[in-house]
SEROTOR-128156 format. One record per residue (C-alpha): residue number from 1; residue in one letter; x, y, z. Coordinates in pm, whole numbers, plus 50000, padded with zeros to 5 digits. Layout:
N
+-----+-----+-------+-------+-------+
:   n : res :     x :     y :     z :
+-----+-----+-------+-------+-------+
: NUM :   A :     X :     Y :     Z :
...
+-----+-----+-------+-------+-------+
//
This chain:
390
+-----+-----+-------+-------+-------+
:   n : res :     x :     y :     z :
+-----+-----+-------+-------+-------+
:   1 :   X : 53933 : 51169 : 41923 :
:   2 :   X : 54222 : 50894 : 41935 :
:   3 :   X : 54322 : 50723 : 41600 :
:   4 :   X : 54475 : 50367 : 41650 :
:   5 :   X : 54698 : 50221 : 41351 :
:   6 :   X : 54621 : 49859 : 41257 :
:   7 :   X : 54758 : 49592 : 41039 :
:   8 :   X : 54562 : 49565 : 40726 :
:   9 :   X : 54397 : 49266 : 40593 :
:  10 :   X : 54531 : 49206 : 40251 :
:  11 :   X : 54320 : 49195 : 39956 :
:  12 :   X : 54291 : 48812 : 39919 :
:  13 :   X : 54163 : 48810 : 40275 :
:  14 :   X : 53936 : 49065 : 40224 :
:  15 :   X : 53808 : 48869 : 39935 :
:  16 :   X : 53774 : 48541 : 40124 :
:  17 :   X : 53575 : 48704 : 40388 :
:  18 :   X : 53352 : 48836 : 40143 :
:  19 :   X : 53441 : 49197 : 40074 :
:  20 :   X : 53552 : 49224 : 39708 :
:  21 :   X : 53499 : 49596 : 39684 :
:  22 :   X : 53828 : 49679 : 39861 :
:  23 :   X : 53965 : 49902 : 39620 :
:  24 :   X : 53858 : 50222 : 39493 :
:  25 :   X : 53844 : 50345 : 39105 :
:  26 :   X : 54157 : 50558 : 39221 :
:  27 :   X : 54329 : 50244 : 39299 :
:  28 :   X : 54338 : 50314 : 39718 :
:  29 :   X : 54222 : 50073 : 39966 :
:  30 :   X : 53889 : 50111 : 40089 :
:  31 :   X : 53931 : 49971 : 40430 :
:  32 :   X : 54172 : 50194 : 40640 :
:  33 :   X : 54424 : 50079 : 40832 :
:  34 :   X : 54303 : 50237 : 41144 :
:  35 :   X : 54039 : 50270 : 41406 :
:  36 :   X : 53869 : 50520 : 41637 :
:  37 :   X : 53879 : 50468 : 42017 :
:  38 :   X : 53569 : 50548 : 42211 :
:  39 :   X : 53493 : 50528 : 42571 :
:  40 :   X : 53156 : 50293 : 42648 :
:  41 :   X : 52994 : 50649 : 42744 :
:  42 :   X : 53047 : 50762 : 42380 :
:  43 :   X : 52927 : 50444 : 42233 :
:  44 :   X : 52623 : 50430 : 42461 :
:  45 :   X : 52564 : 50796 : 42368 :
:  46 :   X : 52554 : 50689 : 41980 :
:  47 :   X : 52288 : 50396 : 42094 :
:  48 :   X : 52046 : 50630 : 42294 :
:  49 :   X : 52081 : 50921 : 42038 :
:  50 :   X : 51951 : 50687 : 41742 :
:  51 :   X : 51698 : 50511 : 41963 :
:  52 :   X : 51539 : 50869 : 42052 :
:  53 :   X : 51599 : 50964 : 41666 :
:  54 :   X : 51368 : 50688 : 41569 :
:  55 :   X : 51093 : 50757 : 41808 :
:  56 :   X : 51099 : 51081 : 41669 :
:  57 :   X : 51079 : 50956 : 41289 :
:  58 :   X : 50777 : 50736 : 41400 :
:  59 :   X : 50605 : 51059 : 41536 :
:  60 :   X : 50682 : 51266 : 41252 :
:  61 :   X : 50577 : 50982 : 41009 :
:  62 :   X : 50217 : 50985 : 41188 :
:  63 :   X : 50230 : 51346 : 41090 :
:  64 :   X : 50315 : 51330 : 40746 :
:  65 :   X : 50023 : 51073 : 40678 :
:  66 :   X : 49761 : 51267 : 40904 :
:  67 :   X : 49873 : 51603 : 40709 :
:  68 :   X : 49886 : 51441 : 40379 :
:  69 :   X : 50248 : 51605 : 40338 :
:  70 :   X : 50394 : 51360 : 40097 :
:  71 :   X : 50432 : 51660 : 39831 :
:  72 :   X : 50653 : 51809 : 40057 :
:  73 :   X : 50871 : 51507 : 40071 :
:  74 :   X : 50892 : 51481 : 39719 :
:  75 :   X : 50731 : 51150 : 39737 :
:  76 :   X : 50625 : 51007 : 39360 :
:  77 :   X : 50246 : 50983 : 39378 :
:  78 :   X : 50206 : 50634 : 39268 :
:  79 :   X : 50386 : 50511 : 39592 :
:  80 :   X : 50140 : 50689 : 39837 :
:  81 :   X : 49884 : 50413 : 39870 :
:  82 :   X : 50169 : 50181 : 39957 :
:  83 :   X : 50340 : 50405 : 40196 :
:  84 :   X : 50005 : 50443 : 40375 :
:  85 :   X : 49885 : 50079 : 40392 :
:  86 :   X : 50278 : 49960 : 40483 :
:  87 :   X : 50220 : 50218 : 40776 :
:  88 :   X : 49891 : 50123 : 40884 :
:  89 :   X : 49974 : 49741 : 40876 :
:  90 :   X : 50187 : 49585 : 41124 :
:  91 :   X : 50306 : 49313 : 40887 :
:  92 :   X : 50518 : 49576 : 40684 :
:  93 :   X : 50791 : 49541 : 40918 :
:  94 :   X : 51101 : 49798 : 40905 :
:  95 :   X : 51405 : 49585 : 40889 :
:  96 :   X : 51720 : 49795 : 40908 :
:  97 :   X : 51836 : 50156 : 40836 :
:  98 :   X : 52123 : 50363 : 40887 :
:  99 :   X : 52166 : 50690 : 41065 :
: 100 :   X : 52442 : 50939 : 40940 :
: 101 :   X : 52545 : 51191 : 41257 :
: 102 :   X : 52813 : 51422 : 41330 :
: 103 :   X : 52977 : 51494 : 41648 :
: 104 :   X : 52978 : 51241 : 41955 :
: 105 :   X : 53358 : 51292 : 41986 :
: 106 :   X : 53595 : 51532 : 42099 :
: 107 :   X : 53315 : 51678 : 42359 :
: 108 :   X : 53098 : 51768 : 42067 :
: 109 :   X : 52724 : 51693 : 42076 :
: 110 :   X : 52570 : 51461 : 41817 :
: 111 :   X : 52365 : 51578 : 41560 :
: 112 :   X : 52169 : 51399 : 41298 :
: 113 :   X : 52256 : 51459 : 40926 :
: 114 :   X : 52018 : 51231 : 40766 :
: 115 :   X : 51862 : 50879 : 40791 :
: 116 :   X : 51932 : 50600 : 40526 :
: 117 :   X : 51595 : 50392 : 40609 :
: 118 :   X : 51545 : 50214 : 40293 :
: 119 :   X : 51848 : 50086 : 40117 :
: 120 :   X : 52163 : 50176 : 40324 :
: 121 :   X : 52503 : 50060 : 40223 :
: 122 :   X : 52782 : 49985 : 40459 :
: 123 :   X : 52631 : 49684 : 40616 :
: 124 :   X : 52905 : 49412 : 40529 :
: 125 :   X : 53185 : 49657 : 40644 :
: 126 :   X : 53038 : 49751 : 40955 :
: 127 :   X : 52906 : 49404 : 41077 :
: 128 :   X : 53185 : 49175 : 40964 :
: 129 :   X : 53503 : 49366 : 40825 :
: 130 :   X : 53551 : 49594 : 41152 :
: 131 :   X : 53500 : 49290 : 41377 :
: 132 :   X : 53765 : 49077 : 41180 :
: 133 :   X : 54004 : 49376 : 41167 :
: 134 :   X : 54013 : 49375 : 41540 :
: 135 :   X : 54061 : 48982 : 41581 :
: 136 :   X : 54345 : 48999 : 41327 :
: 137 :   X : 54511 : 49276 : 41501 :
: 138 :   X : 54482 : 49074 : 41852 :
: 139 :   X : 54235 : 49278 : 42010 :
: 140 :   X : 53912 : 49156 : 42164 :
: 141 :   X : 53676 : 49151 : 41893 :
: 142 :   X : 53400 : 49211 : 42125 :
: 143 :   X : 53507 : 49548 : 42208 :
: 144 :   X : 53301 : 49707 : 41965 :
: 145 :   X : 52912 : 49881 : 41957 :
: 146 :   X : 52858 : 49606 : 41693 :
: 147 :   X : 52562 : 49348 : 41736 :
: 148 :   X : 52435 : 49378 : 41397 :
: 149 :   X : 52390 : 49002 : 41310 :
: 150 :   X : 52207 : 48941 : 41614 :
: 151 :   X : 51998 : 49234 : 41615 :
: 152 :   X : 51878 : 49206 : 41222 :
: 153 :   X : 51834 : 48809 : 41314 :
: 154 :   X : 51577 : 48925 : 41589 :
: 155 :   X : 51416 : 49179 : 41352 :
: 156 :   X : 51357 : 48914 : 41101 :
: 157 :   X : 51157 : 48711 : 41370 :
: 158 :   X : 50963 : 49015 : 41456 :
: 159 :   X : 50832 : 49026 : 41097 :
: 160 :   X : 50632 : 48708 : 41227 :
: 161 :   X : 50572 : 48756 : 41571 :
: 162 :   X : 50495 : 49116 : 41539 :
: 163 :   X : 50629 : 49241 : 41870 :
: 164 :   X : 50906 : 49229 : 42112 :
: 165 :   X : 50877 : 48870 : 42217 :
: 166 :   X : 51056 : 48641 : 41988 :
: 167 :   X : 51046 : 48321 : 42221 :
: 168 :   X : 50755 : 48179 : 42019 :
: 169 :   X : 50907 : 48239 : 41679 :
: 170 :   X : 50997 : 47892 : 41608 :
: 171 :   X : 50635 : 47810 : 41642 :
: 172 :   X : 50540 : 48007 : 41390 :
: 173 :   X : 50787 : 48071 : 41120 :
: 174 :   X : 50752 : 47713 : 40957 :
: 175 :   X : 50696 : 47748 : 40582 :
: 176 :   X : 50791 : 48139 : 40566 :
: 177 :   X : 50998 : 48189 : 40280 :
: 178 :   X : 51171 : 48498 : 40173 :
: 179 :   X : 51339 : 48596 : 39838 :
: 180 :   X : 51636 : 48815 : 39847 :
: 181 :   X : 51712 : 49017 : 39514 :
: 182 :   X : 51908 : 49299 : 39401 :
: 183 :   X : 52051 : 49448 : 39053 :
: 184 :   X : 52272 : 49222 : 38865 :
: 185 :   X : 52667 : 49384 : 38828 :
: 186 :   X : 52683 : 49539 : 39165 :
: 187 :   X : 52919 : 49284 : 39360 :
: 188 :   X : 52887 : 49522 : 39696 :
: 189 :   X : 52472 : 49528 : 39699 :
: 190 :   X : 52484 : 49157 : 39603 :
: 191 :   X : 52704 : 49051 : 39889 :
: 192 :   X : 52498 : 49321 : 40121 :
: 193 :   X : 52187 : 49148 : 40017 :
: 194 :   X : 52346 : 48770 : 40059 :
: 195 :   X : 52448 : 48869 : 40381 :
: 196 :   X : 52087 : 48953 : 40497 :
: 197 :   X : 51971 : 48620 : 40351 :
: 198 :   X : 52245 : 48445 : 40563 :
: 199 :   X : 52103 : 48611 : 40860 :
: 200 :   X : 51731 : 48528 : 40770 :
: 201 :   X : 51818 : 48170 : 40713 :
: 202 :   X : 52028 : 48133 : 41046 :
: 203 :   X : 51693 : 48228 : 41253 :
: 204 :   X : 51482 : 47979 : 41042 :
: 205 :   X : 51359 : 48122 : 40731 :
: 206 :   X : 51349 : 47951 : 40392 :
: 207 :   X : 51555 : 48163 : 40180 :
: 208 :   X : 51662 : 48206 : 39804 :
: 209 :   X : 51866 : 48473 : 39617 :
: 210 :   X : 51772 : 48592 : 39245 :
: 211 :   X : 51856 : 48903 : 39052 :
: 212 :   X : 51555 : 49131 : 39028 :
: 213 :   X : 51529 : 49101 : 38635 :
: 214 :   X : 51458 : 48721 : 38701 :
: 215 :   X : 51165 : 48776 : 38961 :
: 216 :   X : 50808 : 48758 : 38817 :
: 217 :   X : 50577 : 48986 : 38970 :
: 218 :   X : 50222 : 48864 : 38969 :
: 219 :   X : 49952 : 49123 : 39080 :
: 220 :   X : 49712 : 48830 : 39180 :
: 221 :   X : 49949 : 48567 : 39301 :
: 222 :   X : 50240 : 48725 : 39411 :
: 223 :   X : 50620 : 48677 : 39378 :
: 224 :   X : 50787 : 48381 : 39179 :
: 225 :   X : 51108 : 48252 : 39056 :
: 226 :   X : 51137 : 47925 : 38888 :
: 227 :   X : 50784 : 47864 : 38968 :
: 228 :   X : 50841 : 47883 : 39351 :
: 229 :   X : 50622 : 48152 : 39527 :
: 230 :   X : 50732 : 48384 : 39833 :
: 231 :   X : 50550 : 48573 : 40076 :
: 232 :   X : 50837 : 48814 : 40116 :
: 233 :   X : 51070 : 49023 : 39881 :
: 234 :   X : 51369 : 49185 : 40004 :
: 235 :   X : 51480 : 49416 : 39724 :
: 236 :   X : 51810 : 49613 : 39758 :
: 237 :   X : 51623 : 49850 : 39508 :
: 238 :   X : 51545 : 50222 : 39636 :
: 239 :   X : 51138 : 50288 : 39608 :
: 240 :   X : 51203 : 50604 : 39450 :
: 241 :   X : 51386 : 50428 : 39180 :
: 242 :   X : 51120 : 50191 : 39106 :
: 243 :   X : 50861 : 50470 : 39119 :
: 244 :   X : 51067 : 50688 : 38866 :
: 245 :   X : 51221 : 50417 : 38637 :
: 246 :   X : 50985 : 50127 : 38629 :
: 247 :   X : 50607 : 50275 : 38706 :
: 248 :   X : 50424 : 50009 : 38556 :
: 249 :   X : 50618 : 49758 : 38821 :
: 250 :   X : 50541 : 50023 : 39070 :
: 251 :   X : 50167 : 49984 : 38999 :
: 252 :   X : 50186 : 49606 : 38978 :
: 253 :   X : 50345 : 49602 : 39354 :
: 254 :   X : 50081 : 49808 : 39450 :
: 255 :   X : 49847 : 49560 : 39371 :
: 256 :   X : 50019 : 49291 : 39507 :
: 257 :   X : 50015 : 49473 : 39846 :
: 258 :   X : 49649 : 49546 : 39812 :
: 259 :   X : 49568 : 49188 : 39733 :
: 260 :   X : 49803 : 49094 : 40031 :
: 261 :   X : 49998 : 48826 : 39865 :
: 262 :   X : 50356 : 48993 : 39885 :
: 263 :   X : 50517 : 49178 : 40186 :
: 264 :   X : 50838 : 49430 : 40078 :
: 265 :   X : 51141 : 49487 : 40245 :
: 266 :   X : 51210 : 49727 : 40368 :
: 267 :   X : 50878 : 49861 : 40350 :
: 268 :   X : 50719 : 50159 : 40134 :
: 269 :   X : 50688 : 50381 : 40459 :
: 270 :   X : 51069 : 50419 : 40477 :
: 271 :   X : 51066 : 50619 : 40168 :
: 272 :   X : 50928 : 50890 : 40404 :
: 273 :   X : 51226 : 50851 : 40606 :
: 274 :   X : 51464 : 50824 : 40343 :
: 275 :   X : 51358 : 51187 : 40193 :
: 276 :   X : 51616 : 51437 : 40329 :
: 277 :   X : 51309 : 51674 : 40335 :
: 278 :   X : 51144 : 51481 : 40634 :
: 279 :   X : 51450 : 51672 : 40821 :
: 280 :   X : 51268 : 51998 : 40807 :
: 281 :   X : 50958 : 51836 : 40937 :
: 282 :   X : 51150 : 51682 : 41231 :
: 283 :   X : 51248 : 52071 : 41274 :
: 284 :   X : 50911 : 52184 : 41258 :
: 285 :   X : 50791 : 51909 : 41550 :
: 286 :   X : 51103 : 51921 : 41764 :
: 287 :   X : 51232 : 52279 : 41718 :
: 288 :   X : 51590 : 52335 : 41899 :
: 289 :   X : 51613 : 51955 : 41973 :
: 290 :   X : 51960 : 51885 : 42075 :
: 291 :   X : 51988 : 51598 : 41823 :
: 292 :   X : 51883 : 51802 : 41542 :
: 293 :   X : 52024 : 52091 : 41305 :
: 294 :   X : 51761 : 52350 : 41204 :
: 295 :   X : 51638 : 52268 : 40851 :
: 296 :   X : 51387 : 52429 : 40610 :
: 297 :   X : 51242 : 52422 : 40244 :
: 298 :   X : 51425 : 52758 : 40186 :
: 299 :   X : 51771 : 52890 : 40234 :
: 300 :   X : 51839 : 52957 : 40597 :
: 301 :   X : 51935 : 53328 : 40685 :
: 302 :   X : 52255 : 53425 : 40799 :
: 303 :   X : 52383 : 53044 : 40866 :
: 304 :   X : 52646 : 52843 : 40717 :
: 305 :   X : 52424 : 52544 : 40541 :
: 306 :   X : 52432 : 52242 : 40350 :
: 307 :   X : 52182 : 52231 : 40042 :
: 308 :   X : 52066 : 51862 : 39983 :
: 309 :   X : 51849 : 51696 : 39695 :
: 310 :   X : 51553 : 51503 : 39872 :
: 311 :   X : 51682 : 51192 : 39738 :
: 312 :   X : 52062 : 51089 : 39662 :
: 313 :   X : 52352 : 50877 : 39731 :
: 314 :   X : 52726 : 50928 : 39788 :
: 315 :   X : 52734 : 51290 : 39826 :
: 316 :   X : 52589 : 51358 : 39501 :
: 317 :   X : 52419 : 51715 : 39460 :
: 318 :   X : 52560 : 51847 : 39798 :
: 319 :   X : 52632 : 52214 : 39827 :
: 320 :   X : 52780 : 52371 : 40121 :
: 321 :   X : 52686 : 52725 : 40148 :
: 322 :   X : 52848 : 52989 : 40349 :
: 323 :   X : 52653 : 53281 : 40537 :
: 324 :   X : 52600 : 53486 : 40215 :
: 325 :   X : 52460 : 53164 : 40035 :
: 326 :   X : 52780 : 53160 : 39824 :
: 327 :   X : 52900 : 52823 : 39742 :
: 328 :   X : 53214 : 52688 : 39937 :
: 329 :   X : 53229 : 52331 : 39809 :
: 330 :   X : 52974 : 52108 : 39602 :
: 331 :   X : 52949 : 51795 : 39438 :
: 332 :   X : 52736 : 51746 : 39100 :
: 333 :   X : 52538 : 51450 : 39066 :
: 334 :   X : 52222 : 51288 : 38892 :
: 335 :   X : 51973 : 51422 : 39154 :
: 336 :   X : 51931 : 51791 : 39068 :
: 337 :   X : 51574 : 51713 : 38955 :
: 338 :   X : 51464 : 51633 : 39310 :
: 339 :   X : 51378 : 51929 : 39534 :
: 340 :   X : 51594 : 52070 : 39783 :
: 341 :   X : 51624 : 52109 : 40158 :
: 342 :   X : 51851 : 52341 : 40343 :
: 343 :   X : 52038 : 52183 : 40685 :
: 344 :   X : 52253 : 52418 : 40936 :
: 345 :   X : 52601 : 52316 : 40857 :
: 346 :   X : 52788 : 52100 : 41157 :
: 347 :   X : 53164 : 52022 : 41083 :
: 348 :   X : 53232 : 51668 : 41123 :
: 349 :   X : 53504 : 51557 : 41337 :
: 350 :   X : 53829 : 51640 : 41184 :
: 351 :   X : 54203 : 51518 : 41246 :
: 352 :   X : 54424 : 51681 : 40998 :
: 353 :   X : 54306 : 51730 : 40648 :
: 354 :   X : 54044 : 51413 : 40675 :
: 355 :   X : 53695 : 51450 : 40874 :
: 356 :   X : 53519 : 51124 : 41017 :
: 357 :   X : 53156 : 51062 : 41022 :
: 358 :   X : 52973 : 50818 : 41274 :
: 359 :   X : 52715 : 50586 : 41119 :
: 360 :   X : 52460 : 50397 : 41345 :
: 361 :   X : 52263 : 50134 : 41208 :
: 362 :   X : 51939 : 50044 : 41370 :
: 363 :   X : 51718 : 49747 : 41373 :
: 364 :   X : 51442 : 49765 : 41594 :
: 365 :   X : 51706 : 49948 : 41802 :
: 366 :   X : 52068 : 50107 : 41747 :
: 367 :   X : 52304 : 49799 : 41687 :
: 368 :   X : 52599 : 49873 : 41538 :
: 369 :   X : 52867 : 50183 : 41448 :
: 370 :   X : 53119 : 50263 : 41172 :
: 371 :   X : 53289 : 50550 : 41038 :
: 372 :   X : 53340 : 50712 : 40697 :
: 373 :   X : 53658 : 50910 : 40647 :
: 374 :   X : 53695 : 51169 : 40352 :
: 375 :   X : 53689 : 51560 : 40289 :
: 376 :   X : 53382 : 51776 : 40386 :
: 377 :   X : 53153 : 51613 : 40142 :
: 378 :   X : 53183 : 51204 : 40189 :
: 379 :   X : 53151 : 51083 : 39847 :
: 380 :   X : 53206 : 50746 : 39675 :
: 381 :   X : 53568 : 50787 : 39747 :
: 382 :   X : 53533 : 50781 : 40142 :
: 383 :   X : 53696 : 50525 : 40346 :
: 384 :   X : 53568 : 50279 : 40608 :
: 385 :   X : 53716 : 50313 : 40925 :
: 386 :   X : 53655 : 50072 : 41219 :
: 387 :   X : 53662 : 50131 : 41575 :
: 388 :   X : 53750 : 49988 : 41931 :
: 389 :   X : 53572 : 50088 : 42295 :
: 390 :   X : 53835 : 50113 : 42559 :
+-----+-----+-------+-------+-------+
//
């Protein structure tokens, strides 16, 4: 594993190209002035691994629905009909997600840690900032595993063509409108949402942005903002948060789907994939698969392991346990009321005191790689690290 130093983009430049969350709350830079050097084979291995993992997720998702395993995944009951409907109807298209991995460098096998399938962060820095860093430092900015913009653009088209061939998209999209929405006051989520809006607009959709509290939800008529109706709503708001914090809204959205007046992005079925307890079902279906780590709803016997909540973000409610189930390191958080899953521990690639985690975005296929850097548990103090293929 080779680290190459970079000249950092200053904060004014980062803000000029759209990244305003450049400084963490401890006043340290979020974007590291370094990058990881990969071979083409290593990049190809990440690409192929996540394509295979997504196929495994699809097979396991079918199993969840057939066996009615939603309780095992800690899925709120109000969302189950929406998950089933979105799974069965092709119009509910999975736009993008992000696989969190370990390994792939220093000769270590790639292993899945989890899949952020519903509302993944790190999109803008992976798609845009690391590209800008290469260019700013005089490197070939095409020397990355990074075609996120193009891949998501093609996936927007597939929402209409419902298949691989997007060549006839221009004949079919006219009049289709997407509303992009997020909560007010989070600059990172707003930039991510507007970035997706820019991609959709670039391939021909009519688009608008609005904060979620400004959106009108009608069971009979669909989504409205300022009396304009939209067929699609992209909401950067996790499905489980809607179900737990806004149960009345969840019921309205369910009726909207049943009345077929609105398509929500990402679809409700991505909540199955988002649940970390899905890792146990993957292990049941694909035991000892080389891309998986053993996972269980009960503590593993005689193994170092990680205890996770079914739903959690930014390293919250993570507990690394030794072989005797004693805590080695843990993070608290707000997700302790969710059910747990236990996953075999697999150390991240490490240089000095820092750990590096590869993250691969997926939009119909693997499409972009970035890295996070931090401690044994990567939390909201972790840094973003770019890469180059040589």
